[in-house]
Every structure is written in structure tokens, then in C-alpha cells.
C-alpha positions, -999 to +999 in steps of 0.1 A: +349-679+523+384-687+504+373-674+475+359-644+491+392-635+507+409-641+473+388-620+457+396-591+484+431-602+475+427-595+443+407-562+448+437-549+471+466-563+445+447-543+419+440-510+435+483-515+441+488-519+408+469-489+397+485-468+425+520-480+412+508-472+376+499-435+385+527-428+412+555-457+408+578-426+393+580-415+426+593-446+438+622-444+408+629-410+426+644-427+456+651-459+436+660-456+404+662-499+398+626-498+399+625-481+365+626-512+349+600-527+364+574-493+364+583-487+334+567-520+318+532-516+342+527-481+336+532-489+294+505-520+305+482-497+326+482-472+302+473-495+274+443-511+291+434-474+294+430-455+260+422-495+244+390-499+265+400-532+272+395-544+307+427-560+330+421-596+338+421-591+373+387-575+372+377-609+355+392-628+377+377-608+407+342-611+395+347-646+388+364-657+428+332-635+437+307-660+418+323-687+436+321-672+464+285-674+462+284-635+454+281-617+423+303-601+397+299-564+387+304-550+348+328-531+333+359-529+349+379-519+381+378-483+377+344-478+366+334-493+393+354-488+426+371-453+420+347-435+393+320-434+417+343-412+444+362-390+422+338-385+388+300-386+389+285-422+381+288-428+336+319-436+325+334-421+290+359-431+268+368-389+271+375-395+309+395-427+304+416-406+281+420-379+304+428-405+332+457-421+309+468-385+301+469-377+334+490-408+343+511-402+311+521-367+320+529-368+358+549-396+347+567-385+323+569-349+342+592-373+370+607-390+347+618-356+327+631-348+365+652-381+371+674-375+336+678-338+342+689-343+375+710-373+366+724-350+337+736-321+364+749-345+389+787-340+389+811-371+368+828-389+392 
């Protein structure tokens, strides 16, 4: 039961990590210093997506599930949990590039707005 709970905790952390990669720029709008944490995390997430590698959290979750007596799953977190919800089965490199482009575009737009707002603010 402990290993199952740990696997679930890794799964939850992984989901939060992915959400922070994609939407962390919105947090930076409110708390600009979070950018020091968000930018390297977003870069890591984009690198994992475009390189075709699997995030280390996926094998960790699979290992914990096997220790709990269950089975792991092939592929990565996105293919296993998110793509069946968002897209039809069958992850392609094109879909991975599109997801990476979406995350990059959203964050570039948010950070661009932050820089624009900062430059527009009167000097004190």
C-alpha cells in the first residue's frame, strides 16, 4: 500500500509539474520572482517534449507501481494519461512538436506581456 500511495503521489506531482510548465507564466504575472523557478522548469519540460525523451518521473512511477504489485505502463506520462483525454490514441512526433509549440507560444506571450507591462510602468 505504501508503494501504491507513493506512485500516486509521483503521478500527482508529475501532473502539477506539467501544469506549471504550461501555465506557470500566469503565476509569474502575479508573483514575478517565480520566473526564476518557472523558466528552468519550462525549459526542462520543452526539452523532454521535443527530444522524445521520457521524464524521469515516469519510470519512477512505474517502478513504484510494480513494487506495489501492479503493472507499469509503456511510454511516457503524456501518452498514457493526457493524450487519451485530449487526442485520439497514437502519439506522433508531430503531436509532440505541436504540444511543445503550444507551451512555448503561451509562455512567450505571457513573458512578453510581463516585459511590456514592466517597461510601460513609470519609473519611481
